[in-house]
C-alpha positions in Angstrom: 113.0 200.0 44.1 114.7 198.8 47.1 112.7 197.4 50.1 113.9 196.1 53.4 112.7 192.8 55.1 111.2 193.5 58.5 110.7 191.4 61.6 107.0 190.8 62.5 107.0 188.7 65.7 108.6 185.4 64.9 108.2 186.0 61.1 109.9 188.2 58.6 107.9 190.2 56.1 108.1 192.6 53.3 106.0 195.8 53.3 104.9 196.7 49.8 104.0 200.4 49.2 100.4 201.2 48.3 101.5 202.3 44.8 103.1 198.9 44.1 100.0 197.1 45.4 97.7 199.2 43.1 100.0 198.6 40.1 100.0 194.9 40.7 96.3 194.7 41.5 97.0 193.3 45.0 95.4 194.1 48.3 96.2 193.3 52.0 95.2 189.8 52.9 95.3 188.5 49.4 97.1 185.2 48.9 100.1 185.0 46.7 102.5 182.2 45.6 106.2 182.6 45.6 108.6 180.7 43.3 112.4 180.9 43.4 114.2 181.4 40.1 117.5 179.8 39.0 119.3 183.1 39.3 118.4 183.5 43.0 115.4 185.8 42.3 111.8 185.3 43.5 108.6 185.4 41.4 105.4 186.4 43.1 102.0 185.7 41.5 98.5 186.4 42.9 96.8 183.2 43.9 93.6 182.9 42.0 90.7 181.6 43.9 88.1 179.1 42.6 85.7 180.6 40.2 82.3 181.6 41.6 79.2 180.1 39.9 75.6 181.1 40.2 72.8 178.6 40.8 71.7 179.1 37.3 75.1 178.3 35.9 75.4 175.2 37.9 71.8 174.0 37.0 72.6 174.6 33.3 75.2 171.9 33.6 72.7 169.3 34.9 70.7 166.9 32.9 67.2 166.7 34.4 66.6 163.5 32.4 69.6 161.7 33.9 68.7 158.7 36.1 69.1 159.0 39.9 72.4 157.5 41.2 71.9 154.0 42.6 73.0 154.9 46.1 70.4 157.7 46.3 67.7 155.4 45.1 68.7 152.8 47.8 68.7 155.6 50.4 65.2 156.7 49.5 63.9 153.1 49.6 65.3 152.4 53.1 62.7 151.7 55.7 62.1 154.3 58.4 63.8 153.6 61.7 63.1 155.4 65.0 61.4 158.7 65.3 61.9 160.1 61.7 58.8 158.1 60.5 56.5 160.3 62.6 
């Protein structure tokens, strides 16, 4: 398949046909990484986002018996200053 680079304002872009996007599992607005190859080619990979975790998954990693960090203990023991004591 031959595609042609196009000018988009001050940038140059490549328009991928919908069939190619479907085949690669890509969509408009999705981030990709490009890597040049030794033979002058270009590899394109979809950029994978950070995994999403539910609150239950995050809480399952916590140890409820773990001691409170020293800086948080010190923060809680600070005397009230100003209007927050009201």
